[in-house]
N, CA, C and O atoms as a GROMACS GRO file, in nm:
protein
  268
    1THR      N    1  16.472   6.039   3.372
    1THR     CA    2  16.583   6.114   3.430
    1THR      C    3  16.554   6.159   3.572
    1THR      O    4  16.645   6.202   3.643
    2ASN      N    5  16.428   6.150   3.614
    2ASN     CA    6  16.393   6.192   3.750
    2ASN      C    7  16.418   6.084   3.853
    2ASN      O    8  16.416   6.112   3.973
    3LEU      N    9  16.441   5.962   3.809
    3LEU     CA   10  16.462   5.851   3.902
    3LEU      C   11  16.610   5.828   3.928
    3LEU      O   12  16.692   5.834   3.836
    4ASP      N   13  16.641   5.803   4.051
    4ASP     CA   14  16.776   5.761   4.087
    4ASP      C   15  16.796   5.621   4.031
    4ASP      O   16  16.701   5.544   4.021
    5GLU      N   17  16.918   5.587   3.995
    5GLU     CA   18  16.947   5.454   3.938
    5GLU      C   19  16.897   5.341   4.028
    5GLU      O   20  16.855   5.237   3.978
    6SER      N   21  16.902   5.360   4.159
    6SER     CA   22  16.857   5.255   4.252
    6SER      C   23  16.706   5.234   4.246
    6SER      O   24  16.656   5.132   4.292
    7GLU      N   25  16.632   5.330   4.190
    7GLU     CA   26  16.486   5.320   4.180
    7GLU      C   27  16.440   5.260   4.046
    7GLU      O   28  16.323   5.225   4.031
    8LYS      N   29  16.530   5.250   3.950
    8LYS     CA   30  16.494   5.197   3.819
    8LYS      C   31  16.483   5.045   3.825
    8LYS      O   32  16.559   4.979   3.898
    9ASN      N   33  16.390   4.990   3.749
    9ASN     CA   34  16.367   4.846   3.749
    9ASN      C   35  16.443   4.781   3.633
    9ASN      O   36  16.421   4.818   3.517
   10GLU      N   37  16.530   4.688   3.663
   10GLU     CA   38  16.610   4.623   3.558
   10GLU      C   39  16.528   4.523   3.476
   10GLU      O   40  16.572   4.483   3.369
   11ASN      N   41  16.411   4.483   3.526
   11ASN     CA   42  16.330   4.382   3.456
   11ASN      C   43  16.218   4.441   3.370
   11ASN      O   44  16.177   4.379   3.272
   12PHE      N   45  16.168   4.559   3.407
   12PHE     CA   46  16.052   4.616   3.338
   12PHE      C   47  16.078   4.761   3.300
   12PHE      O   48  16.158   4.830   3.362
   13GLY      N   49  16.008   4.806   3.197
   13GLY     CA   50  16.016   4.944   3.152
   13GLY      C   51  15.894   4.977   3.068
   13GLY      O   52  15.800   4.898   3.060
   14PHE      N   53  15.897   5.093   3.005
   14PHE     CA   54  15.786   5.138   2.921
   14PHE      C   55  15.838   5.169   2.781
   14PHE      O   56  15.953   5.210   2.765
   15SER      N   57  15.753   5.148   2.680
   15SER     CA   58  15.794   5.177   2.544
   15SER      C   59  15.800   5.327   2.518
   15SER      O   60  15.866   5.371   2.424
   16CYS      N   61  15.732   5.406   2.600
   16CYS     CA   62  15.732   5.552   2.589
   16CYS      C   63  15.739   5.607   2.731
   16CYS      O   64  15.677   5.552   2.822
   17LEU      N   65  15.813   5.714   2.750
   17LEU     CA   66  15.830   5.768   2.885
   17LEU      C   67  15.738   5.886   2.915
   17LEU      O   68  15.725   5.926   3.030
   18HIS      N   69  15.675   5.944   2.813
   18HIS     CA   70  15.586   6.058   2.833
   18HIS      C   71  15.457   6.034   2.756
   18HIS      O   72  15.461   5.999   2.638
   19TYR      N   73  15.344   6.051   2.821
   19TYR     CA   74  15.215   6.030   2.758
   19TYR      C   75  15.130   6.156   2.773
   19TYR      O   76  15.139   6.226   2.873
   20SER      N   77  15.049   6.182   2.672
   20SER     CA   78  14.954   6.291   2.676
   20SER      C   79  14.827   6.242   2.610
   20SER      O   80  14.831   6.177   2.505
   21VAL      N   81  14.715   6.272   2.670
   21VAL     CA   82  14.588   6.224   2.616
   21VAL      C   83  14.480   6.329   2.643
   21VAL      O   84  14.478   6.390   2.750
   22SER      N   85  14.392   6.349   2.545
   22SER     CA   86  14.280   6.441   2.566
   22SER      C   87  14.164   6.364   2.628
   22SER      O   88  14.151   6.243   2.609
   23GLU      N   89  14.080   6.434   2.699
   23GLU     CA   90  13.964   6.369   2.762
   23GLU      C   91  13.871   6.308   2.658
   23GLU      O   92  13.803   6.210   2.686
   24ALA      N   93  13.867   6.365   2.539
   24ALA     CA   94  13.778   6.317   2.434
   24ALA      C   95  13.820   6.181   2.378
   24ALA      O   96  13.737   6.111   2.319
   25SER      N   97  13.947   6.143   2.395
   25SER     CA   98  13.993   6.016   2.338
   25SER      C   99  13.936   5.896   2.410
   25SER      O  100  13.918   5.790   2.348
   26GLY      N  101  13.906   5.907   2.536
   26GLY     CA  102  13.842   5.800   2.610
   26GLY      C  103  13.934   5.695   2.670
   26GLY      O  104  13.894   5.627   2.765
   27SER      N  105  14.055   5.680   2.618
   27SER     CA  106  14.146   5.578   2.674
   27SER      C  107  14.290   5.607   2.634
   27SER      O  108  14.318   5.687   2.545
   28LEU      N  109  14.379   5.539   2.703
   28LEU     CA  110  14.522   5.548   2.676
   28LEU      C  111  14.580   5.410   2.695
   28LEU      O  112  14.554   5.345   2.797
   29ARG      N  113  14.660   5.363   2.600
   29ARG     CA  114  14.725   5.233   2.610
   29ARG      C  115  14.872   5.255   2.642
   29ARG      O  116  14.941   5.328   2.572
   30ILE      N  117  14.919   5.191   2.748
   30ILE     CA  118  15.059   5.201   2.788
   30ILE      C  119  15.119   5.062   2.780
   30ILE      O  120  15.067   4.967   2.838
   31THR      N  121  15.230   5.049   2.708
   31THR     CA  122  15.296   4.921   2.690
   31THR      C  123  15.406   4.904   2.795
   31THR      O  124  15.495   4.988   2.806
   32ILE      N  125  15.397   4.795   2.871
   32ILE     CA  126  15.500   4.761   2.970
   32ILE      C  127  15.593   4.660   2.906
   32ILE      O  128  15.549   4.557   2.854
   33LEU      N  129  15.721   4.687   2.909
   33LEU     CA  130  15.821   4.598   2.850
   33LEU      C  131  15.877   4.503   2.954
   33LEU      O  132  15.918   4.544   3.062
   34ASN      N  133  15.878   4.376   2.920
   34ASN     CA  134  15.944   4.274   3.002
   34ASN      C  135  16.085   4.262   2.944
   34ASN      O  136  16.107   4.183   2.852
   35LYS      N  137  16.179   4.341   2.996
   35LYS     CA  138  16.312   4.355   2.938
   35LYS      C  139  16.387   4.222   2.924
   35LYS      O  140  16.462   4.204   2.828
   36LYS      N  141  16.369   4.132   3.017
   36LYS     CA  142  16.444   4.005   3.013
   36LYS      C  143  16.365   3.893   2.948
   36LYS      O  144  16.421   3.786   2.921
   37GLY      N  145  16.235   3.915   2.923
   37GLY     CA  146  16.153   3.816   2.854
   37GLY      C  147  16.130   3.687   2.930
   37GLY      O  148  16.110   3.582   2.870
   38VAL      N  149  16.134   3.694   3.062
   38VAL     CA  150  16.112   3.574   3.143
   38VAL      C  151  15.982   3.587   3.221
   38VAL      O  152  15.930   3.698   3.239
   39ALA      N  153  15.928   3.475   3.267
   39ALA     CA  154  15.806   3.476   3.347
   39ALA      C  155  15.831   3.556   3.475
   39ALA      O  156  15.926   3.530   3.549
   40SER      N  157  15.745   3.652   3.499
   40SER     CA  158  15.757   3.736   3.618
   40SER      C  159  15.633   3.822   3.633
   40SER      O  160  15.543   3.816   3.550
   41SER      N  161  15.629   3.901   3.738
   41SER     CA  162  15.513   3.986   3.765
   41SER      C  163  15.560   4.125   3.803
   41SER      O  164  15.671   4.143   3.854
   42VAL      N  165  15.474   4.224   3.777
   42VAL     CA  166  15.502   4.362   3.815
   42VAL      C  167  15.372   4.425   3.863
   42VAL      O  168  15.265   4.402   3.805
   43HIS      N  169  15.380   4.504   3.968
   43HIS     CA  170  15.263   4.574   4.020
   43HIS      C  171  15.261   4.714   3.960
   43HIS      O  172  15.363   4.783   3.960
   44VAL      N  173  15.145   4.756   3.910
   44VAL     CA  174  15.131   4.889   3.853
   44VAL      C  175  15.019   4.964   3.924
   44VAL      O  176  14.918   4.905   3.962
   45THR      N  177  15.038   5.093   3.941
   45THR     CA  178  14.934   5.176   4.001
   45THR      C  179  14.943   5.317   3.944
   45THR      O  180  15.051   5.363   3.907
   46THR      N  181  14.830   5.385   3.935
   46THR     CA  182  14.828   5.523   3.891
   46THR      C  183  14.843   5.615   4.012
   46THR      O  184  14.808   5.577   4.124
   47ILE      N  185  14.894   5.734   3.987
   47ILE     CA  186  14.912   5.833   4.093
   47ILE      C  187  14.850   5.964   4.046
   47ILE      O  188  14.878   6.010   3.935
   48ASP      N  189  14.768   6.024   4.129
   48ASP     CA  190  14.706   6.152   4.094
   48ASP      C  191  14.810   6.263   4.084
   48ASP      O  192  14.907   6.267   4.158
   49ASP      N  193  14.786   6.352   3.988
   49ASP     CA  194  14.866   6.474   3.972
   49ASP      C  195  14.769   6.578   3.917
   49ASP      O  196  14.680   6.623   3.990
   50ALA      N  197  14.785   6.617   3.792
   50ALA     CA  198  14.692   6.712   3.732
   50ALA      C  199  14.554   6.647   3.712
   50ALA      O  200  14.452   6.714   3.719
   51ALA      N  201  14.553   6.516   3.688
   51ALA     CA  202  14.429   6.440   3.676
   51ALA      C  203  14.404   6.366   3.807
   51ALA      O  204  14.497   6.321   3.873
   52ILE      N  205  14.276   6.355   3.843
   52ILE     CA  206  14.236   6.294   3.969
   52ILE      C  207  14.155   6.168   3.942
   52ILE      O  208  14.059   6.170   3.865
   53ALA      N  209  14.195   6.057   4.006
   53ALA     CA  210  14.122   5.930   3.991
   53ALA      C  211  13.978   5.949   4.035
   53ALA      O  212  13.950   6.015   4.135
   54GLY      N  213  13.888   5.891   3.960
   54GLY     CA  214  13.745   5.902   3.990
   54GLY      C  215  13.681   6.022   3.923
   54GLY      O  216  13.563   6.016   3.887
   55ASP      N  217  13.755   6.130   3.904
   55ASP     CA  218  13.704   6.247   3.834
   55ASP      C  219  13.751   6.249   3.688
   55ASP      O  220  13.673   6.275   3.597
   56ASP      N  221  13.879   6.221   3.668
   56ASP     CA  222  13.939   6.235   3.535
   56ASP      C  223  13.978   6.103   3.471
   56ASP      O  224  13.991   6.095   3.349
   57TYR      N  225  13.998   5.999   3.550
   57TYR     CA  226  14.039   5.870   3.496
   57TYR      C  227  14.003   5.760   3.594
   57TYR      O  228  13.972   5.786   3.710
   58GLU      N  229  14.008   5.635   3.545
   58GLU     CA  230  13.985   5.518   3.631
   58GLU      C  231  14.118   5.475   3.691
   58GLU      O  232  14.214   5.451   3.619
   59LYS      N  233  14.122   5.464   3.822
   59LYS     CA  234  14.244   5.425   3.892
   59LYS      C  235  14.284   5.283   3.854
   59LYS      O  236  14.198   5.196   3.838
   60VAL      N  237  14.413   5.260   3.841
   60VAL     CA  238  14.469   5.126   3.815
   60VAL      C  239  14.555   5.090   3.935
   60VAL      O  240  14.639   5.170   3.977
   61ASP      N  241  14.535   4.973   3.989
   61ASP     CA  242  14.616   4.922   4.102
   61ASP      C  243  14.610   4.770   4.098
   61ASP      O  244  14.526   4.708   4.164
   62LYS      N  245  14.700   4.709   4.018
   62LYS     CA  246  14.695   4.564   4.002
   62LYS      C  247  14.832   4.507   3.966
   62LYS      O  248  14.925   4.580   3.934
   63THR      N  249  14.840   4.377   3.973
   63THR     CA  250  14.962   4.306   3.937
   63THR      C  251  14.943   4.244   3.798
   63THR      O  252  14.841   4.182   3.769
   64ILE      N  253  15.043   4.264   3.714
   64ILE     CA  254  15.041   4.208   3.578
   64ILE      C  255  15.142   4.093   3.575
   64ILE      O  256  15.257   4.108   3.617
   65HIS      N  257  15.097   3.979   3.524
   65HIS     CA  258  15.181   3.859   3.520
   65HIS      C  259  15.224   3.833   3.376
   65HIS      O  260  15.140   3.829   3.286
   66PHE      N  261  15.353   3.815   3.354
   66PHE     CA  262  15.409   3.778   3.225
   66PHE      C  263  15.442   3.630   3.227
   66PHE      O  264  15.504   3.581   3.321
   67LYS      N  265  15.400   3.557   3.123
   67LYS     CA  266  15.427   3.414   3.114
   67LYS      C  267  15.556   3.388   3.040
   67LYS      O  268  15.595   3.272   3.023
   0.00000   0.00000   0.00000
């Protein structure tokens, strides 16, 4: 609800919109949905907020390719 319609991606989305994880869990799995089910790519990156890359989590900055 925080994104303007022009910022939403018609090809990709997430199976869950809110995530919470404790430091003790060690990892978090986020599912990216390929809404149209066609070969394509999407770039994903993490953004610091309450957690800081390098201190609290491993930064992600890569392109994911769907076949």
